[in-house]
C-alpha positions in Angstrom: -42.6 11.4 -68.8 -39.7 13.4 -70.3 -37.2 15.2 -68.0 -36.9 18.9 -68.3 -33.2 18.5 -67.8 -30.7 17.2 -70.4 -27.5 15.5 -69.4 -25.0 14.7 -72.2 -22.8 11.6 -72.3 -19.6 13.5 -71.3 -21.4 15.0 -68.2 -22.6 11.5 -67.2 -19.1 10.0 -67.5 -17.7 12.7 -65.3 -20.5 12.1 -62.8 -19.7 8.4 -62.6 -16.0 9.2 -62.1 -16.7 11.8 -59.4 -19.8 11.5 -57.4 -19.8 15.1 -56.1 -21.7 16.5 -59.2 -23.2 19.9 -58.2 -26.4 20.7 -60.2 -26.7 24.4 -60.9 -30.5 24.9 -60.7 -32.7 28.0 -61.0 -35.6 28.8 -58.7 -38.1 27.7 -61.3 -36.3 24.5 -62.0 -36.1 23.8 -58.2 -39.9 24.2 -57.9 -40.5 21.8 -60.7 -37.8 19.3 -59.5 -39.2 19.1 -56.0 -42.9 19.0 -56.9 -45.3 16.1 -57.0 -46.2 16.5 -60.7 -47.4 13.3 -62.3 -46.1 11.0 -59.5 -48.4 8.0 -59.0 -49.5 6.6 -55.6 -47.9 3.2 -56.4 -44.3 3.0 -57.5 -41.6 0.4 -58.1 -39.4 0.3 -55.0 -35.6 0.1 -55.3 -33.9 -0.9 -51.9 -30.4 0.4 -51.6 -27.7 -0.2 -49.0 -25.1 2.0 -47.3 -26.4 5.3 -48.8 -29.4 7.6 -48.7 -30.9 9.6 -51.6 -32.1 13.1 -50.9 -34.5 15.2 -53.1 -32.7 17.2 -55.8 -29.5 15.2 -55.4 -27.9 13.1 -58.2 -26.6 9.8 -56.9 -24.9 6.9 -58.8 -26.2 3.5 -57.6 -24.5 0.1 -58.3 -26.9 -2.8 -58.5 -26.1 -6.5 -58.6 -29.4 -8.1 -57.4 -31.5 -9.4 -60.4 -34.7 -7.6 -59.3 -32.8 -4.3 -58.9 -31.1 -4.6 -62.3 -34.4 -5.4 -64.0 -36.1 -2.4 -62.2 -33.4 0.1 -63.2 -33.3 -1.0 -66.8 -37.1 -0.7 -67.1 -37.1 2.7 -65.5 -34.3 3.9 -67.8 -36.1 2.7 -70.9 -39.5 4.1 -69.9 -38.3 7.2 -68.1 -40.5 6.1 -65.2 -40.5 7.2 -61.6 -39.1 4.8 -58.9 -39.1 4.9 -55.1 -35.6 4.7 -53.6 -35.6 3.4 -50.0 -32.6 2.6 -47.8 -32.5 -0.8 -46.0 -32.4 -0.7 -42.2 -31.1 -4.3 -42.3 -28.6 -5.4 -44.8 -30.3 -8.6 -46.1 -30.2 -10.0 -49.6 -34.0 -10.2 -50.0 -35.5 -7.3 -48.0 -39.1 -7.1 -46.9 -41.2 -4.2 -45.6 -39.6 -4.8 -42.1 -36.1 -4.4 -43.5 -36.7 -1.0 -45.0 -36.9 2.5 -43.5 -40.3 4.0 -43.6 -39.3 7.1 -45.6 -37.7 7.3 -49.0 -37.4 9.5 -52.1 -39.1 9.4 -55.5 -36.4 9.5 -58.2 -36.0 9.4 -61.9 -33.3 7.3 -63.6 -31.0 9.5 -65.8 -28.8 6.8 -67.2 -28.2 3.0 -66.9 -25.2 1.1 -68.2 -23.4 -2.2 -67.4 -20.0 -2.5 -65.8 -17.5 -5.3 -66.6 -17.9 -7.0 -63.2 -21.5 -8.1 -63.8 -22.7 -4.9 -62.0 -25.2 -2.5 -63.4 -24.6 1.2 -62.7 -27.5 3.8 -62.7 -27.5 7.5 -62.1 -30.6 8.7 -60.4 -31.9 12.1 -59.2 -34.1 12.5 -56.2 -37.4 14.4 -56.6 -39.6 14.3 -53.5 -39.8 12.5 -50.1 -42.5 10.0 -49.4 -43.8 7.7 -46.7 -43.8 4.0 -47.6 -47.2 2.7 -46.6 -47.0 -1.0 -47.7 -45.5 -3.4 -50.2 -48.1 -4.3 -52.8 -46.1 -6.7 -55.0 -42.8 -8.6 -55.1 -42.6 -9.7 -58.8 -41.0 -9.0 -61.0 -39.6 -6.5 -58.6 -40.9 -4.7 -55.5 -43.9 -2.3 -55.7 -45.2 -0.2 -52.9 -47.9 2.2 -52.1 -46.6 5.6 -51.0 -47.8 8.9 -49.6 -45.9 12.0 -50.8 -44.5 14.4 -48.2 -44.6 18.1 -49.2 -41.6 20.0 -47.7 -42.0 23.1 -49.7 -43.6 25.2 -47.0 -41.8 23.9 -43.8 -39.6 27.0 -43.0 -41.1 28.8 -40.0 -38.5 31.5 -39.3 -37.0 32.7 -42.6 -34.6 35.1 -40.9 -33.0 32.4 -38.7 -33.1 30.1 -41.7 -31.1 32.5 -43.9 -28.6 33.0 -41.1 -28.1 29.2 -40.7 -27.7 28.8 -44.5 -24.8 31.3 -44.4 -23.3 29.4 -41.4 -23.8 26.1 -43.3 -21.9 27.4 -46.4 -18.9 28.6 -44.2 -18.7 25.5 -42.1 -18.9 23.1 -45.1 -16.2 25.1 -46.8 -14.1 24.8 -43.6 -14.8 21.1 -43.4 -13.7 20.5 -47.0 -10.5 22.5 -46.3 -9.8 20.4 -43.2 -10.3 17.3 -45.3 -7.9 18.6 -48.0 -10.6 18.4 -50.7 -9.3 21.6 -52.4 -10.9 24.9 -53.4 -12.9 23.7 -56.4 -15.5 21.9 -54.4 -15.8 24.8 -52.0 -16.2 27.2 -54.8 -18.9 25.0 -56.4 -20.9 25.1 -53.2 -21.0 28.9 -53.5 -22.7 28.6 -56.9 -25.6 26.5 -55.7 -28.4 29.0 -55.7 -31.1 26.8 -54.1 -31.0 26.6 -50.3 -33.0 23.4 -50.2 -30.8 21.7 -52.8 -27.8 22.9 -50.9 -29.0 21.4 -47.6 -29.8 18.1 -49.4 -26.6 18.0 -51.3 -24.4 18.6 -48.2 -26.5 16.0 -46.2 -26.0 13.5 -49.0 -22.2 14.0 -49.1 -21.5 14.0 -45.3 -19.1 11.2 -44.2 -21.7 9.6 -42.0 -23.4 6.3 -41.6 -26.5 5.4 -43.6 -28.5 5.5 -40.4 -27.3 9.0 -39.5 -28.1 10.3 -43.1 -31.6 8.6 -42.9 -32.2 10.6 -39.7 -31.5 13.8 -41.6 -33.9 12.7 -44.4 -36.6 12.0 -41.8 -36.5 15.5 -40.3 -39.9 17.0 -40.6 -38.7 19.9 -42.8 -35.8 21.8 -44.2 -35.4 24.1 -41.1 -35.0 21.1 -38.8 -32.8 19.3 -41.3 -30.5 22.3 -41.5 -30.1 22.5 -37.7 -29.4 18.8 -37.4 -26.9 19.1 -40.3 -25.0 21.9 -38.5 -24.8 19.8 -35.3 -23.4 16.8 -37.4 -20.8 19.1 -39.0 -19.8 20.4 -35.6 -19.2 16.8 -34.4 -17.2 16.0 -37.5 -15.1 19.2 -37.2 -14.4 18.3 -33.5 -13.3 14.8 -34.6 -11.0 16.2 -37.3 -9.5 18.6 -34.8 -8.7 15.8 -32.4 -7.3 13.7 -35.3 -5.1 16.5 -36.4 -3.8 17.0 -32.9 -2.9 13.3 -32.6 -1.2 13.3 -36.0 0.7 16.4 -35.1 1.9 14.9 -31.8 2.8 11.6 -33.6 4.7 13.5 -36.3 6.5 15.7 -33.7 7.4 12.6 -31.7 8.7 10.8 -34.8 10.7 13.9 -35.7 12.1 14.0 -32.2 13.1 10.3 -32.3 14.7 10.7 -35.7 16.6 13.8 -34.5 17.8 12.0 -31.3 18.8 9.0 -33.4 20.8 11.2 -35.8 22.4 13.1 -32.9 23.2 9.8 -31.0 24.8 8.5 -34.2 26.9 11.6 -34.5 27.8 11.4 -30.8 28.8 7.8 -31.1 31.1 8.7 -34.0 32.6 11.5 -32.0 33.1 9.3 -28.9 34.8 6.7 -31.0 37.2 9.3 -32.2 37.8 10.6 -28.7 38.3 7.2 -27.2 35.3 5.0 -26.7 31.6 4.9 -25.9 30.5 5.5 -22.3 27.9 2.7 -22.6 30.5 0.3 -23.8 32.8 1.3 -21.0 30.0 0.8 -18.4 29.2 -2.7 -19.9 32.9 -3.6 -19.8 33.3 -2.5 -16.2 30.2 -4.4 -15.1 31.3 -7.6 -16.9 34.7 -7.3 -15.3 33.1 -7.1 -11.8 30.9 -10.0 -12.6 33.9 -12.3 -13.4 34.8 -12.2 -9.7 31.3 -13.2 -8.4 30.6 -16.6 -6.9 27.0 -16.9 -8.1 25.4 -19.9 -9.7 24.7 -20.4 -13.4 21.1 -19.3 -13.2 22.0 -15.9 -11.6 24.9 -15.5 -14.1 22.5 -16.1 -17.0 20.0 -13.5 -15.6 22.8 -11.0 -15.2 24.0 -11.5 -18.8 20.4 -11.0 -20.1 20.0 -7.8 -18.1 23.5 -6.6 -19.3 22.4 -7.2 -22.9 19.3 -5.2 -22.2 21.5 -2.3 -21.0 23.4 -2.3 -24.2 20.2 -1.7 -26.2 19.4 1.5 -24.3 20.7 4.9 -25.2 22.8 6.5 -22.5 20.5 9.5 -22.6 17.4 7.3 -21.9 16.0 7.3 -18.4 15.7 3.5 -18.6 19.5 3.3 -19.0 20.2 4.7 -15.5 17.4 2.4 -14.0 19.0 -0.6 -15.6 22.5 0.4 -14.6 21.4 0.8 -10.9 19.8 -2.7 -11.0 23.0 -4.3 -12.4 25.1 -2.4 -9.8 22.8 -3.8 -7.0 23.3 -7.4 -8.3 27.1 -6.9 -8.3 27.1 -5.2 -4.9 25.4 -8.1 -3.1 27.5 -10.8 -1.4 26.8 -13.9 -3.5 28.5 -16.6 -1.5 31.0 -14.2 0.2 31.5 -14.8 3.9 33.5 -13.3 6.7 35.6 -15.7 8.6 34.1 -16.6 11.9 36.1 -16.5 15.1 35.0 -19.8 16.6 37.1 -19.5 19.8 34.7 -20.0 22.7 36.9 -18.2 25.2 37.2 -15.2 22.9 33.5 -14.9 22.4 32.8 -15.2 26.1 35.4 -12.5 26.9 33.8 -10.1 24.4 30.3 -10.7 25.5 31.2 -10.3 29.2 33.2 -7.1 28.4 30.2 -5.4 26.8 27.2 -6.7 28.8 26.7 -7.7 32.4 24.5 -10.7 33.2 22.0 -11.9 30.5 23.6 -15.4 30.7 20.9 -17.2 28.7 21.8 -15.1 25.5 25.5 -15.6 26.0 25.0 -19.4 26.5 23.0 -19.6 23.3 25.6 -17.8 21.2 28.4 -20.0 22.6 26.3 -23.1 21.8 26.0 -21.9 18.2 29.8 -21.3 17.9 30.5 -24.7 19.4 28.2 -26.5 16.9 29.9 -24.7 13.9 33.3 -25.7 15.3 32.4 -29.3 15.7 30.8 -29.5 12.2 33.9 -28.0 10.6 36.0 -30.6 12.3 34.0 -33.2 10.3 34.0 -31.2 7.0 35.7 -28.1 5.7 32.4 -26.9 4.4 30.5 -27.7 7.5 27.9 -25.1 8.4 25.3 -25.0 11.1 21.8 -23.6 10.7 21.8 -20.1 12.1 19.4 -19.6 15.0 16.7 -16.9 14.8 16.6 -15.3 18.2 14.0 -12.9 19.6 15.2 -10.9 22.6 12.2 -9.8 24.6 12.4 -7.3 27.5 11.7 -3.8 28.8 13.4 -0.8 27.3 17.0 -0.2 28.3 18.0 -3.8 29.0 20.6 -3.9 26.2 18.7 -5.9 23.5 19.9 -3.8 20.6 23.4 -3.3 21.7 23.8 -7.0 22.4 23.6 -7.6 18.6 26.6 -5.5 18.1 28.5 -7.4 20.8 27.6 -10.7 19.3 28.9 -9.6 15.9 32.2 -8.5 17.5 32.4 -11.8 19.4 31.9 -13.8 16.2 34.0 -11.5 14.0 31.0 -10.8 11.7 29.6 -7.7 10.1 26.7 -6.0 12.0 23.5 -4.7 10.3 20.6 -3.2 12.1 17.1 -2.5 10.5 14.6 -0.5 12.6 11.1 -1.9 12.0 9.2 0.3 14.4 6.1 1.8 12.6 6.7 -0.1 9.4 3.4 -0.4 7.5 4.4 -1.1 3.8 5.1 -4.7 2.7 7.4 -3.3 0.0 9.8 -2.1 2.7 10.6 -5.8 3.3 10.1 -7.3 -0.2 11.1 -4.3 -2.3 9.2 -2.6 -5.1 8.8 -4.0 -8.6 11.1 -2.4 -11.1 8.1 -1.2 -13.2 7.4 1.5 -10.7 9.2 4.9 -10.8 11.7 5.2 -8.0 11.6 1.5 -7.2 14.1 0.3 -4.6 15.0 -3.1 -3.1 13.6 -4.0 0.4 15.5 -3.3 3.6 16.6 -6.9 3.9 18.5 -6.8 0.6 19.8 -3.3 1.3 21.1 -4.6 4.6 23.1 -7.4 2.9 24.4 -5.0 0.4 25.6 -2.8 3.3 27.2 -5.7 5.1 29.1 -7.0 2.1 28.9 -10.6 3.4 26.4 -13.4 3.4 26.7 -14.2 7.1 26.2 -10.9 9.0 24.6 -10.5 12.4 21.3 -9.0 11.3 19.3 -7.2 14.0 15.6 -6.6 13.3 14.9 -3.9 15.9 11.4 -3.3 17.5 9.7 -6.2 15.6 6.7 -6.0 17.9 5.9 -2.5 16.6 5.4 -3.5 12.9 2.0 -2.7 11.6 -0.3 -5.5 10.4 -2.5 -5.7 7.4 -3.2 -2.4 5.5 -3.8 -1.3 1.9 0.0 -1.5 1.5 0.0 -5.2 2.3 1.1 -7.0 5.5 4.8 -6.5 6.5 4.5 -9.1 9.3 3.6 -11.8 6.7 6.5 -10.7 4.5 8.8 -11.3 7.5 7.7 -14.9 7.7 9.8 -15.8 4.7 12.8 -13.9 6.1 12.7 -15.6 9.5 11.8 -19.1 8.3 15.0 -21.3 8.2 13.3 -23.6 5.7 12.4 -20.8 3.3 15.0 -18.0 3.6 17.6 -19.8 1.6 15.7 -18.6 -1.5 14.3 -15.2 -0.4 12.6 -13.4 -3.3 12.9 -9.6 -3.4 10.5 -7.9 -5.9 13.1 -5.5 -7.1 16.0 -7.9 -7.3 13.7 -10.6 -8.8 16.3 -13.2 -8.2 16.4 -15.7 -5.2 18.9 -14.7 -2.6 20.2 -16.9 0.2 19.6 -15.4 3.7 20.1 -18.7 5.6 23.7 -17.9 6.7 22.9 -14.7 8.5 22.3 -14.7 12.3 19.0 -12.9 12.7 18.3 -11.3 16.1 14.9 -9.6 16.6 14.2 -7.4 19.6 10.8 -6.6 21.2 9.3 -5.1 24.3 6.4 -7.6 24.4 5.2 -10.7 22.6 1.6 -9.8 22.7 1.7 -7.7 19.4 3.8 -10.2 17.4 1.9 -12.3 14.9 1.7 -16.0 16.2 3.1 -17.5 13.0 6.0 -15.1 13.1 6.6 -15.8 16.8 6.6 -19.5 16.2 9.6 -19.1 13.9 11.8 -17.5 16.5 13.7 -18.7 19.6 12.4 -16.4 22.3 14.9 -15.4 25.1 13.5 -13.3 27.9 15.6 -10.3 29.0 14.0 -9.3 32.3 14.8 -6.0 34.1 17.9 -5.6 36.3 17.8 -5.8 40.1 19.7 -3.3 42.2 22.8 -5.3 42.4 23.0 -5.7 38.7 22.4 -2.0 38.1 25.2 -1.2 40.5 27.6 -3.5 38.6 26.5 -2.1 35.2 26.8 1.5 36.4 30.3 1.0 37.9 31.8 -1.0 35.1 30.0 0.2 31.9 28.0 3.4 32.3 30.3 5.6 34.4 33.5 4.9 32.4 31.6 5.6 29.1 30.1 8.9 30.4 33.5 10.0 31.7 35.1 9.4 28.4 32.3 11.1 26.4 32.5 14.2 28.7 36.3 14.7 28.7 37.2 13.1 32.1 40.1 10.7 32.5 39.3 7.3 33.8 39.0 7.4 37.6 39.0 11.2 37.7 35.5 11.2 39.0 34.3 8.6 41.5 30.8 7.5 42.5 30.3 5.8 45.9 28.0 2.8 46.1 25.6 4.8 48.4 25.4 7.5 45.7 24.5 5.0 42.9 22.0 3.3 45.2 20.3 6.6 45.9 20.3 7.5 42.2 18.8 4.1 41.3 16.2 4.2 44.0 15.2 7.9 44.1 15.8 9.2 40.6 15.2 6.3 38.2 12.3 4.0 38.1 12.8 1.5 35.3 13.7 -2.1 34.6 16.6 -1.2 32.3 19.4 1.2 32.7 18.8 3.9 30.0 17.4 6.4 32.4 20.2 5.6 34.9 22.8 6.4 32.2 21.1 9.7 31.5 21.1 10.6 35.2 24.8 9.7 35.5 25.5 11.8 32.4 23.7 14.8 34.0 25.9 14.4 37.2 29.0 14.3 35.0 28.0 17.4 33.1 27.4 19.3 36.3 30.8 18.2 37.6 32.3 19.3 34.2 30.9 22.8 34.7 32.5 23.0 38.1 35.8 21.9 36.8 35.9 24.1 33.7 34.7 27.2 35.6 37.4 26.9 38.3 34.9 26.3 41.1 35.7 24.0 44.0 35.9 20.5 42.3 35.4 17.4 44.4 36.5 14.3 42.5 34.1 12.2 44.6 30.3 12.4 44.1 28.6 12.4 47.5 25.0 11.7 48.6 24.7 15.1 50.2 25.1 16.9 46.8 22.6 14.9 44.8 19.8 17.5 45.5 22.1 20.2 44.1 23.1 18.1 41.1 19.8 16.4 40.3 17.1 18.2 42.2 14.6 16.6 44.6 14.0 12.8 44.4 11.4 11.8 41.9 10.2 8.3 42.9 9.8 8.2 46.7 6.1 7.4 46.3 6.9 3.8 45.3 8.2 2.8 48.7 5.9 1.0 51.0 5.5 2.6 54.4 6.4 0.7 57.6 3.0 1.2 59.3 0.5 -1.6 59.2 -3.0 -0.4 58.2 -6.5 -1.9 57.9 -7.7 -2.4 54.3 -4.4 -1.4 52.6 -2.5 -4.2 50.8 0.5 -4.0 48.5 0.2 -5.9 45.2 2.7 -6.6 42.4 2.0 -5.8 38.8 3.8 -6.2 35.4 4.0 -3.6 32.7 5.9 -3.3 29.4 8.5 -1.3 31.1 9.0 -3.8 34.0 7.4 -4.5 37.3 5.7 -2.1 39.7 4.0 -2.2 43.1 0.3 -1.6 43.3 -1.6 -0.4 46.4 -5.1 -1.8 46.9 -7.3 0.3 49.3 -10.6 -0.9 50.8 -13.3 0.8 52.9 -16.9 0.1 54.0 -20.0 2.3 54.6 -23.6 1.7 55.5 -25.6 0.4 52.5 -27.1 -2.7 50.9 -24.1 -5.0 50.2 -22.9 -3.4 46.9 -19.4 -3.4 45.6 -17.9 -0.2 44.1 -14.6 -0.2 42.1 -12.6 3.0 41.2 -9.0 3.7 39.9 -9.4 3.2 36.1 -9.6 -0.6 36.3 -9.9 -2.9 33.3 -12.5 -5.6 32.8 -10.3 -8.4 34.0 -9.4 -6.6 37.2 -13.1 -5.8 37.9 -13.9 -9.5 37.4 -11.2 -10.4 39.9 -12.7 -8.0 42.5 -16.2 -9.4 41.9 -14.9 -12.9 42.2 -13.2 -12.2 45.5 -16.3 -10.4 46.9 -18.6 -13.3 46.0 -16.2 -15.8 47.5 -16.0 -13.8 50.7 -19.8 -13.6 51.0 -20.2 -17.4 50.4 -17.6 -18.2 53.0 -17.9 -15.3 55.4 -18.1 -17.5 58.5 -14.8 -19.2 57.8 -13.0 -15.9 57.9 -14.7 -14.4 61.0 -17.0 -12.1 59.1 -20.7 -11.7 60.0 -22.7 -12.3 56.8 -25.4 -9.8 57.9 -22.7 -7.2 58.2 -21.8 -7.7 54.5 -25.4 -7.4 53.5 -25.8 -4.1 55.4 -22.5 -2.6 54.2 -21.3 -1.1 50.9 -17.7 -2.1 50.0 -15.5 0.3 48.1 -12.2 -0.9 46.4 -9.8 1.8 45.1 -6.5 1.6 43.3 -4.5 4.9 43.5 -3.1 6.7 40.4 -6.5 6.7 38.7 -5.1 8.4 35.6 -3.1 5.2 34.8 -5.2 2.3 33.3 -4.8 -1.0 35.2 -5.8 -4.5 34.2 -5.0 -8.1 34.6 -5.8 -11.0 36.9 -2.7 -10.7 39.2 -4.5 -8.6 41.8 -7.1 -11.2 42.7 -5.5 -12.4 46.0 -4.5 -8.8 46.9 -8.2 -7.6 46.6 -9.4 -10.6 48.7 -7.0 -9.9 51.5 -8.0 -6.2 51.5 -11.7 -7.1 51.8 -11.1 -9.5 54.7 -8.9 -7.0 56.4 -11.6 -4.3 56.1 -14.5 -6.5 57.3 -12.6 -8.0 60.2 -10.8 -4.7 61.1 -7.4 -6.5 61.1 -4.3 -4.7 60.0 -2.2 -5.9 57.1 1.5 -6.4 57.9 3.7 -3.7 56.4 6.5 -4.8 54.0 4.4 -7.7 52.7 3.4 -7.8 49.0 1.5 -10.5 47.0 0.4 -11.5 43.5 -1.8 -14.3 42.2 -5.0 -15.1 40.3 -7.9 -16.5 42.2 -10.8 -18.9 41.3 -14.4 -19.2 42.5 -13.4 -22.3 44.5 -10.8 -20.4 46.5 -7.7 -21.5 44.7 -4.7 -19.3 43.9 -3.2 -19.9 40.4 0.1 -18.8 39.0 0.8 -15.6 37.1 3.6 -14.3 34.9 6.3 -11.6 35.1 7.5 -12.9 38.5 11.1 -11.7 38.0 10.0 -8.2 37.2 7.6 -8.1 40.1 10.3 -9.3 42.5 12.6 -6.5 41.3 9.8 -4.0 41.8 9.3 -5.3 45.4 13.0 -5.0 46.2 13.0 -1.4 44.9 10.1 -0.6 47.2 11.7 -2.1 50.3 9.4 -5.1 50.5 10.7 -8.0 52.6 8.1 -10.7 52.3 6.3 -11.8 49.1 3.3 -14.2 48.8 3.2 -16.2 45.6 1.3 -19.2 44.2 3.0 -22.5 44.9 3.3 -23.1 41.1 5.4 -19.9 40.8 8.2 -21.4 43.0 10.0 -22.6 39.9 10.2 -19.0 38.6 11.8 -17.8 41.8 14.3 -20.7 41.7 15.4 -19.6 38.2 16.7 -16.3 39.7 20.2 -16.2 41.2 20.2 -16.6 44.9 22.4 -13.6 45.4 19.7 -11.4 44.0 17.0 -12.7 46.4 18.9 -11.7 49.5 16.7 -9.9 52.0 13.5 -11.4 50.6 11.3 -14.1 52.2 8.8 -16.0 50.0 5.6 -17.5 51.2 4.0 -20.0 48.8 0.2 -20.7 49.0 -2.4 -22.8 47.1 -5.6 -21.5 48.8 -6.8 -18.0 49.4 -7.4 -18.8 53.1 -3.7 -19.6 53.5 -2.8 -16.0 52.9 -4.7 -14.5 55.8 -2.7 -15.8 58.8 0.5 -14.8 57.0 -0.3 -11.2 56.2 -3.0 -10.2 58.8 -2.0 -9.2 62.3 
């Protein structure tokens, strides 16, 4: 069959060189070109890869497979139709399974050989078909086809024309965005056939063979047009994003080149004016580094970081970050020590001057100084391992201020870090420098502030550090700080260099040990700072608190005098604490009232008297803690321990007709309820021994109450107290006034030891108690207290619950 169209040699050469050949076809030629005239049912099949042929489109095809070359040359000689089908799988010898089901009938316009053993053919699509089966494989592939007529697939011609107009505009915009010039866009305008236009643009879209095949397989031109518009929208969006990225990259490159040019100019100007600031910074840092006593590894790291600083522009944010890091390294005391004052008499004098009592702490510090002194006598470089002390006691007992006195006694620098509420591990170890606003941890900052490697370092409120959270575990981070075997190489994340903490004297303070992690507690030497008794408070007020308040409020020393009776009344009636913080506030209030009298010209008495306390301080606040002198049935005084010291506790008991039940009120905890149940069961089991009728217990309800119900109460210490209250109630025997007791009980009737004895004794003295019942095993705790402080108290030691009854019951 001869083609209706004639293509000369020059036109073919241009087509090979430029594949975007645009055929200018009339309506009649379109109808003939896209018709099924003289197309047989069986055709030679040409598999192609990486491209798709569309009806009416001219496409150059390169063939290197022997069967494909033979097929193209035969079709070129005989002007025969062939079926062009795209491979779904890129295999060398395709079968039916490796081909898409739809292809295009084509005619071969020209075939010629290329120098690289490749045959080039120019083909033109005619009509779409459905490949039914492969009928033969030799000498090339043959297949049976079914032609697909797409001539009448436009359902809505009005929408179709609108979309054709949109297609022309978008393709022109797409070509412009790709920089393909105006000639190709103008050529598109000259394509008169809408169908050829759709197929031409689909063929020349920059899409994969699979996506083009999906366009070919659309059921008609209307659907193919809609799909083509969507594909063009996606490509336009991609080009838009690409252009934005290229613009940003170009602007950034221009900015960097501009900055480089300006920096070079600035460097020249600075050289003319007298030097580069960066070079001046580097020179200053290196000069400071020459005086540092750090080891070779630290010096090497510093030099590397200094070289890194030189590579940064002074205008770069990284420059200031690096400069701050190097300044930190130089500000830390690498091997720099303050000279210790090792005179034992001097240290004892300073400690006694600032704090009254607390002999255990003073003795431990003097021991440490003595060990350093002896080791230096053996060697000039002799050092002793610094103790890590934990001072535990109620608020206001002088734990924090003691650290400052120890530093003064040893002639060391003093650093304090408040750990209360700390919940971020980075506060201890520091932040990594990769983070914006990174800082070293509080430990390294403390050493920077001290300026020496051997300060007295106080870790205040260590019991109030939060545990594990999403920010890490600060208590675990403290393990390395407070471990003498590890803190010689402490690693801060910001510093990123090991730093020696072992020469510092760490002193931690806490109100209770219960909230401190056991592993952390194991690393510290715990020293208990119990509350002060009346005599100690009188001494502290007279020698420390009153002189300090007089000085702070503008009085000369001795200008205002406090009688002992006044201080006793202030301590007993206006303050209720184990420490002296509230006492100092009360004294300050008195001094301020006296200052008003003196400054306003009123009658000013230099001596504070008991009779004017109501006028100065108001009514007494804590009278309720005192035990009455009247003996009562079923009312027993117990002793309790809290985080703020010891307190007295009243246990009340009463009976009513019932069925032998036990009721407990007063906001009691589980342990305290168990103690009451234990005492009641023991009493029922041994009622006869204590003069109680068993039937009376079964016919009576027992009620135990602990006043101040708004305050939670718990612990095993009230066991013996509850038992005595029960026996007193059932036997109707009064409990002797001014007697108090504490002790845990067992089901066998034994009394076992409890803790907090010193605080409980202090509470008893404050309340006017004269006799105290304790377990025999608590005798050693009493003997550890100075005899002077136990004056006026009588102690009764028992092992069995039954031993308490003849002592306290009348």
